[in-house]
C-alpha distance (Angstrom), angle and dihedral (degrees) to the residues before:
residue distance angle dihedral
M1 . . .
I2 3.78 . .
F3 3.83 89.4 .
S4 3.79 91.1 50.2
V5 3.78 92.8 51.3
S6 3.80 90.5 49.4
V7 3.79 90.3 52.1
F8 3.80 91.1 50.5
N9 3.79 90.7 48.0
L10 3.78 88.9 50.7
I11 3.80 90.5 51.2
N12 3.81 89.7 49.9
L13 3.79 91.3 50.2
I14 3.81 90.1 50.5
F15 3.83 90.7 49.8
I16 3.79 91.5 48.5
A17 3.82 94.9 44.8
A18 3.82 90.2 47.2
G19 3.82 89.8 49.6
I20 3.81 91.9 52.7
G21 3.80 90.4 47.0
I22 3.80 93.6 49.5
C23 3.81 91.8 48.0
G24 3.80 89.3 48.9
L25 3.82 90.8 52.5
S26 3.80 89.3 48.2
L27 3.81 89.7 53.7
L28 3.81 89.9 51.8
Q29 3.80 90.0 50.9
I30 3.80 90.6 49.4
N31 3.80 92.3 50.9
A32 3.81 90.4 47.9
S33 3.84 93.6 50.6
S34 3.79 97.2 92.5
H35 3.82 94.6 173.3
L36 3.82 93.3 60.5
R37 3.77 112.5 107.0
K38 3.78 113.7 -104.1
E39 3.81 94.4 -114.0
V40 3.85 92.3 48.2
R41 3.80 92.3 49.8
R42 3.79 91.6 47.2
Y43 3.82 91.8 48.8
F44 3.80 94.5 54.3
Q45 3.78 92.2 41.8
V46 3.80 88.6 58.1
F47 3.82 93.0 39.3
F48 3.80 95.7 54.8
S49 3.80 91.5 39.3
V50 3.82 88.4 57.3
I51 3.82 90.3 48.5
I52 3.81 89.4 51.6
L53 3.81 89.2 49.0
Y54 3.81 90.4 50.0
I55 3.80 93.6 48.3
S56 3.81 92.9 43.5
A57 3.81 91.9 51.0
H58 3.80 89.3 47.8
L59 3.81 90.2 49.8
A60 3.80 91.9 48.7
R61 3.81 90.9 51.3
Q62 3.80 90.9 48.6
L63 3.80 92.1 50.8
M64 3.83 95.6 46.0
D65 3.80 97.3 39.3
G66 3.82 109.7 121.0
I67 3.80 95.9 8.9
P68 3.83 109.2 130.4
G69 3.79 124.8 -128.9
S70 3.81 138.0 91.1
G71 3.81 92.5 -113.6
V72 3.80 90.8 53.0
R73 3.80 89.2 48.4
I74 3.81 92.0 55.9
A75 3.81 90.4 46.1
L76 3.81 90.3 50.6
Y77 3.79 91.9 54.0
I78 3.81 91.1 48.3
V79 3.83 96.7 48.8
T80 3.82 92.0 43.8
F81 3.80 90.8 50.8
T82 3.84 89.0 47.8
E83 3.81 91.0 48.7
M84 3.81 92.7 53.1
I85 3.81 93.6 44.8
A86 3.82 90.5 49.2
A87 3.81 90.9 49.1
C88 3.81 91.5 54.7
F89 3.80 92.2 43.9
M90 3.81 88.2 54.0
S91 3.80 88.4 54.1
Y92 3.80 90.3 48.0
M93 3.81 93.4 51.3
M94 3.79 91.0 45.9
S95 3.80 90.0 52.3
L96 3.80 90.8 51.3
L97 3.80 90.2 50.4
I98 3.81 92.2 51.4
L99 3.80 90.4 45.7
G100 3.81 91.0 52.9
A101 3.81 92.7 46.7
S102 3.82 91.3 49.0
K103 3.84 90.6 67.0
T104 3.78 93.1 -146.9
D105 3.78 125.3 176.8
K106 3.81 118.5 -87.3
K107 3.81 94.8 -100.3
T108 3.83 94.3 50.7
N109 3.79 91.0 43.8
K110 3.79 91.1 52.8
I111 3.83 93.5 47.4
F112 3.80 94.6 50.6
G113 3.81 91.8 41.4
I114 3.79 91.1 55.6
L115 3.83 91.1 44.0
F116 3.81 92.7 54.2
L117 3.79 92.5 46.7
V118 3.82 92.4 49.2
L119 3.82 91.1 49.7
L120 3.82 90.7 50.5
V121 3.81 92.5 50.0
V122 3.83 92.4 46.1
H123 3.80 90.0 49.9
I124 3.81 92.2 51.6
V125 3.80 91.1 47.8
L126 3.83 92.2 49.3
L127 3.80 92.5 49.8
S128 3.79 92.1 45.6
V129 3.80 93.6 50.8
G130 3.80 93.8 39.3
W131 3.80 92.2 52.5
G132 3.80 92.3 73.1
F133 3.81 93.9 47.7
D134 3.81 101.1 39.4
W135 3.81 89.4 -121.0
F136 3.79 96.5 153.0
Y137 3.81 106.7 19.3
Y138 3.77 140.4 -1.9
F139 3.79 141.8 -178.8
D140 3.79 121.1 -125.0
A141 3.79 126.3 -137.8
S142 3.82 90.1 -77.4
N143 3.84 91.1 51.4
V144 3.78 92.0 -111.4
Y145 3.82 114.7 153.9
H146 3.84 118.5 -114.8
R147 3.77 132.7 174.0
S148 3.81 117.0 -125.0
P149 3.82 121.8 -130.2
A150 3.82 89.6 -105.2
Y151 3.82 92.6 52.7
I152 3.81 91.2 113.2
V153 3.82 89.3 63.7
S154 3.82 89.2 64.9
N155 3.80 88.6 62.9
L156 3.80 96.8 50.5
C157 3.81 95.6 92.7
P158 3.83 95.7 46.8
F159 3.81 88.0 44.9
A160 3.82 90.5 51.8
M161 3.82 88.8 51.5
L162 3.80 88.8 50.9
I163 3.82 91.1 52.7
A164 3.81 90.2 49.5
D165 3.81 89.9 49.4
I166 3.80 90.4 53.0
V167 3.81 90.2 50.4
L168 3.81 90.4 52.3
L169 3.80 93.5 47.0
I170 3.80 92.3 50.5
R171 3.81 98.4 38.3
F172 3.81 96.2 45.6
K173 3.81 100.7 27.5
D174 3.81 92.1 127.6
N175 3.81 90.0 60.1
I176 3.81 94.0 56.0
D177 3.80 126.1 75.4
S178 3.83 110.0 -108.9
K179 3.82 94.9 -123.7
L180 3.78 91.6 47.8
R181 3.80 91.1 47.2
S182 3.82 89.8 52.6
A183 3.81 90.0 49.7
F184 3.81 90.4 52.7
W185 3.80 91.6 50.5
L186 3.80 90.7 48.3
Y187 3.80 92.1 51.1
M188 3.80 91.2 52.1
I189 3.82 98.4 41.3
A190 3.82 100.6 38.8
P191 3.84 95.9 69.5
I192 3.82 90.7 48.1
I193 3.81 91.2 52.8
A194 3.81 89.7 44.6
I195 3.81 91.4 53.7
A196 3.80 90.2 50.7
I197 3.80 92.1 50.3
Q198 3.78 90.8 42.6
S199 3.79 91.4 61.5
F200 3.82 89.1 64.3
S201 3.81 98.2 38.7
Y202 3.81 105.1 78.4
G203 3.81 92.6 -105.2
I204 3.80 100.7 -49.7
Q205 3.83 106.3 157.1
F206 3.82 100.6 -127.3
I207 3.80 88.8 157.2
I208 3.81 90.4 73.3
F209 3.79 91.4 52.8
A210 3.81 91.8 44.7
T211 3.82 94.7 47.6
V212 3.79 95.3 47.8
G213 3.80 94.6 40.8
A214 3.81 93.3 49.6
A215 3.82 91.7 45.1
V216 3.80 93.0 50.8
Y217 3.82 91.3 46.6
M218 3.80 90.9 49.3
F219 3.80 90.6 48.7
S220 3.82 91.8 49.1
V221 3.82 91.0 51.6
I222 3.80 91.8 49.2
V223 3.80 92.4 47.3
Q224 3.81 90.1 47.5
N225 3.81 90.2 52.5
L226 3.79 91.4 46.5
N227 3.81 90.9 47.9
S228 3.80 90.2 51.9
K229 3.80 91.0 49.5
Y230 3.80 90.4 45.2
K231 3.81 90.5 52.1
I232 3.81 90.8 50.8
Q233 3.81 90.6 46.8
Q234 3.81 90.6 50.9
Q235 3.80 90.5 49.7
D236 3.81 90.1 49.0
K237 3.80 90.0 46.1
S238 3.81 91.5 51.3
R239 3.80 90.5 48.1
I240 3.81 92.1 48.7
E241 3.81 91.4 46.8
A242 3.80 90.0 51.2
E243 3.80 90.7 48.5
L244 3.81 91.5 47.5
T245 3.79 90.4 49.6
T246 3.81 89.3 52.1
A247 3.82 90.4 45.8
S248 3.80 90.1 50.3
S249 3.80 90.5 51.1
I250 3.81 91.0 49.1
Q251 3.80 91.4 48.0
S252 3.80 92.7 48.7
A253 3.80 91.1 47.0
M254 3.82 90.6 54.2
L255 3.79 91.9 60.0
P256 3.81 123.5 69.4
N257 3.80 105.3 -91.3
I258 3.79 107.8 153.3
Y259 3.80 115.0 99.0
P260 2.91 137.6 -124.1
A261 3.80 81.1 38.5
F262 3.81 96.4 -162.4
P263 3.78 107.1 16.7
E264 3.81 92.0 170.2
R265 3.82 93.0 57.0
E266 3.80 117.3 82.4
E267 3.81 96.5 177.3
F268 3.80 94.3 82.0
D269 3.79 146.7 4.3
V270 3.78 123.7 -146.2
Y271 3.79 134.5 -176.0
A272 3.82 132.0 174.5
S273 3.80 139.5 175.9
M274 3.78 138.2 -172.2
D275 3.83 126.5 -162.4
P276 3.82 109.9 -177.7
A277 3.82 119.4 -148.4
K278 3.82 87.5 -135.7
E279 3.80 131.1 28.4
V280 3.78 88.0 -80.7
G281 3.79 127.3 21.5
G282 3.78 144.7 -167.3
D283 3.80 100.0 -124.2
F284 3.77 120.1 96.3
Y285 3.76 140.8 172.4
D286 3.76 129.4 -165.7
F287 3.79 139.4 -177.9
F288 3.78 129.1 178.6
L289 3.77 140.8 148.4
V290 3.79 112.3 -97.5
D291 3.80 87.8 -168.4
D292 3.78 135.3 -23.5
D293 3.81 92.7 -70.8
H294 3.79 104.8 34.8
L295 3.83 128.5 71.2
C296 3.81 117.7 -166.1
L297 3.81 116.9 -149.0
V298 3.82 122.6 -167.3
M299 3.81 133.0 -177.1
A300 3.81 118.3 176.2
D301 3.79 142.3 167.8
V302 3.83 122.2 -159.4
S303 3.80 120.4 -150.4
G304 3.79 113.3 -105.0
K305 3.79 130.3 13.8
G306 3.77 140.9 -107.4
I307 3.79 127.9 34.4
P308 3.87 98.0 -21.8
A309 3.80 90.5 53.2
A310 3.81 91.4 44.9
L311 3.82 92.0 52.6
F312 3.81 91.7 47.5
M313 3.80 89.0 46.3
M314 3.81 93.4 55.0
A315 3.80 92.3 47.6
S316 3.83 91.6 47.9
R317 3.79 92.7 48.5
I318 3.81 92.4 52.3
I319 3.82 92.9 47.5
I320 3.81 92.3 48.7
A321 3.81 93.2 46.7
N322 3.82 92.9 48.0
N323 3.81 91.3 51.8
A324 3.80 92.8 45.5
K325 3.80 93.6 50.6
M326 3.81 89.1 57.1
G327 3.80 87.7 70.8
K328 3.81 96.0 -109.3
T329 3.79 124.3 154.0
P330 3.83 118.9 -103.2
A331 3.82 91.5 -105.5
Q332 3.79 92.3 50.8
I333 3.82 92.0 45.5
L334 3.81 91.3 55.8
T335 3.82 92.9 42.5
D336 3.81 93.2 52.2
T337 3.82 92.7 41.7
N338 3.80 90.2 53.3
A339 3.81 91.0 49.6
T340 3.82 91.9 51.1
I341 3.81 94.8 47.6
C342 3.82 94.7 43.9
S343 3.80 90.7 52.2
N344 3.81 90.4 68.9
N345 3.79 111.5 17.2
K346 3.81 106.2 125.4
E347 3.81 92.6 156.1
E348 3.83 89.1 55.6
M349 3.80 93.4 -133.0
F350 3.78 121.5 159.4
V351 3.78 140.4 -167.1
T352 3.79 132.6 -147.8
V353 3.80 112.7 -138.9
W354 3.78 137.2 -171.5
L355 3.81 110.6 -169.1
G356 3.77 128.8 179.1
I357 3.79 135.9 172.4
L358 3.80 115.6 -151.4
E359 3.81 117.8 -155.2
L360 3.78 100.8 -143.8
S361 3.79 97.2 -159.9
T362 3.82 94.5 56.2
G363 3.83 107.1 19.1
K364 3.81 91.8 -121.6
L365 3.81 110.7 151.1
T366 3.79 116.9 -161.5
A367 3.80 113.4 -168.8
A368 3.79 145.4 169.7
N369 3.79 130.2 -163.7
A370 3.82 125.4 -148.0
G371 3.80 102.2 -168.7
H372 3.81 95.2 -54.3
E373 3.82 132.5 137.8
F374 3.81 119.1 -76.3
P375 3.82 111.2 -94.3
A376 3.81 119.5 -122.5
L377 3.79 114.9 -126.2
M378 3.79 128.9 -164.1
P379 3.81 116.0 -166.9
T380 3.79 120.0 -149.8
D381 3.83 109.5 -63.8
G382 3.80 89.6 -5.0
K383 3.80 137.2 102.5
F384 3.75 134.5 -94.8
T385 3.80 116.9 -91.1
L386 3.79 132.2 166.4
Y387 3.78 113.7 -93.3
R388 3.79 101.8 -145.0
D389 3.77 100.3 -149.9
K390 3.79 123.7 177.1
H391 3.79 114.2 -91.5
G392 3.76 125.5 -135.5
F393 3.81 123.1 -159.8
V394 3.81 120.6 -74.4
I395 3.82 118.5 -87.1
G396 3.80 111.0 -100.3
G397 3.79 93.4 18.5
M398 3.80 99.6 103.1
E399 3.79 137.2 1.7
G400 3.77 121.6 -115.6
M401 3.81 97.0 28.7
K402 3.81 118.3 157.6
Y403 3.79 121.4 -155.8
K404 3.77 131.1 -149.7
E405 3.76 127.4 -144.6
Y406 3.78 134.9 -152.1
E407 3.81 136.9 -164.0
I408 3.80 133.0 -124.8
Q409 3.78 123.2 -172.7
L410 3.79 111.8 -138.1
T411 3.76 121.9 -162.3
P412 3.81 125.8 -159.3
G413 3.81 109.8 -70.6
A414 3.81 94.8 27.0
K415 3.80 118.1 131.4
L416 3.78 134.2 -157.5
F417 3.83 122.1 -157.5
L418 3.80 120.5 -162.0
Y419 3.80 125.8 -175.3
T420 3.80 145.2 158.4
D421 3.80 126.5 -114.7
G422 3.80 90.0 -94.7
V423 3.81 87.7 83.6
P424 3.84 102.2 54.2
E425 3.82 91.4 32.3
A426 3.81 95.4 52.2
T427 3.81 103.8 130.5
N428 3.78 132.1 -150.1
A429 3.80 127.2 -147.1
A430 3.82 90.9 -87.4
G431 3.82 91.3 58.1
E432 3.81 93.1 -109.2
L433 3.82 118.6 145.0
F434 3.80 122.6 -126.5
G435 3.80 89.9 -133.8
T436 3.79 133.6 -169.6
E437 3.80 93.8 -82.1
R438 3.81 91.9 62.1
M439 3.79 88.5 43.3
L440 3.81 91.1 55.5
E441 3.80 89.3 45.8
A442 3.81 89.0 54.6
L443 3.81 92.0 46.8
N444 3.79 92.1 49.8
S445 3.80 94.9 44.8
N446 3.80 86.8 90.3
P447 3.82 108.7 -7.1
N448 3.80 97.7 166.8
V449 3.81 96.6 66.4
E450 3.80 123.8 99.6
P451 3.84 120.3 -78.7
E452 3.80 93.1 -102.0
Q453 3.80 91.6 57.5
I454 3.81 90.5 44.8
L455 3.81 89.2 60.9
K456 3.80 92.5 44.7
N457 3.80 90.2 52.6
V458 3.80 92.4 52.1
R459 3.81 91.8 46.4
A460 3.82 90.8 50.3
Y461 3.81 90.7 52.2
V462 3.83 91.2 48.5
D463 3.81 92.6 48.2
E464 3.79 91.7 48.9
F465 3.81 90.0 49.9
V466 3.81 99.7 47.4
K467 3.84 95.5 33.8
D468 3.82 107.8 173.5
A469 3.82 96.6 -8.7
E470 3.80 114.4 124.7
Q471 3.82 117.4 -99.5
F472 3.82 107.4 -118.1
D473 3.79 100.4 177.1
D474 3.77 137.7 39.9
L475 3.80 114.8 -93.4
T476 3.81 111.0 -143.2
M477 3.81 127.8 166.1
L478 3.80 140.0 169.2
C479 3.78 131.2 -174.0
V480 3.80 127.0 -173.4
E481 3.80 126.4 -173.5
Y482 3.80 119.1 -157.8
R483 3.80 110.9 -145.1
G484 3.76 99.7 175.1
S485 3.75 136.3 -113.6
T486 3.79 117.8 -51.2
N487 3.81 92.3 -150.7
């Protein structure tokens, strides 16, 4: 009989050691699964750590059971208390997992969440109080473990959690994936079956094997589901990235991007660039000849970013260009554009616009401003300064708006620099804005170069200022140099 007991103890030790090893491997797999969400990884790290604590406490009690000594007796009480606390905490975490997978409404989620927490607290209080009175377990004079008559009371709270779990699995079964639902049932039923078998197995601890095996299976099912979702998300992400790349190409192709833009025209030189903060942006520039003697210049910034702003940008650009090519004045172009956009603007988006028409034969620039940044003007042989024109209201902001225009006389060698707020509002890692003063400094670092180099100088200053800080806004610029009529 002594030999038989030793063999059974050896089998138990093997089960327990194997359980700890399997849980340890599961923890390594969890830590290596980089695509798991942070909260999911943290949950299973705690879950398997609690299982290891439970098994380790059980192992310690098995090894010390029946060894005499007051110190051993104290240790036995501590590890047994730890084992029972860990067992209930496992039930609590399992209940939370089932509750999360059930996808209940907020009210139901809150009710069950509070219920599980109350049961956990009550369980801890019962064990803590019962420890001093040997309510649930005790050790005899030989330090052999025995259950007290009231031992069943110590399982009431975990049992109540189990009942609540069953209610959730039945009530919200349609919300839970079938494989995951089966894994939950297995985790709950396996220990019960193991306990029943254990009562006829001469003390072999099948419950350890059942608990660990069911937990690992449940974890593998969850990870498999998450991997499948992750794969789908990656496929969707790749598709969206491809679509955004195509959208960016379409957007770029819609704007003038071939330079020199008008190689046959000696009266002016123009260059523009746009660097969106995302794949597609809401800024846009435009320049085109209305007729042989008039060049239209546009700089605009749509509210918002991303695809909605890009769509609104393309619509706004077409409306502005169509109005301009009818030979209207800048003020009338903005007035009619605002009326068209306001007539069907359910998303309540808006766009700031600076628009000017340069008469090439005389150098007269007629312009209007709908809430856009001040242009920077460089007179012949001078330096860039802000031209503080009068702002009208943004396009799309209010129906019935009328816009006013003004005139500037350009002489040969004069330059005009237009930009969106992405330039002065470029931000470095310290949260400091680039600002218009630095922009003017960049413009005047070498103001007599061609428009293309003017833009490159400004971009170099911005890049040096922001360094590795993320770009939060589109960066759009245009520079035109008036060289005078050749007639």
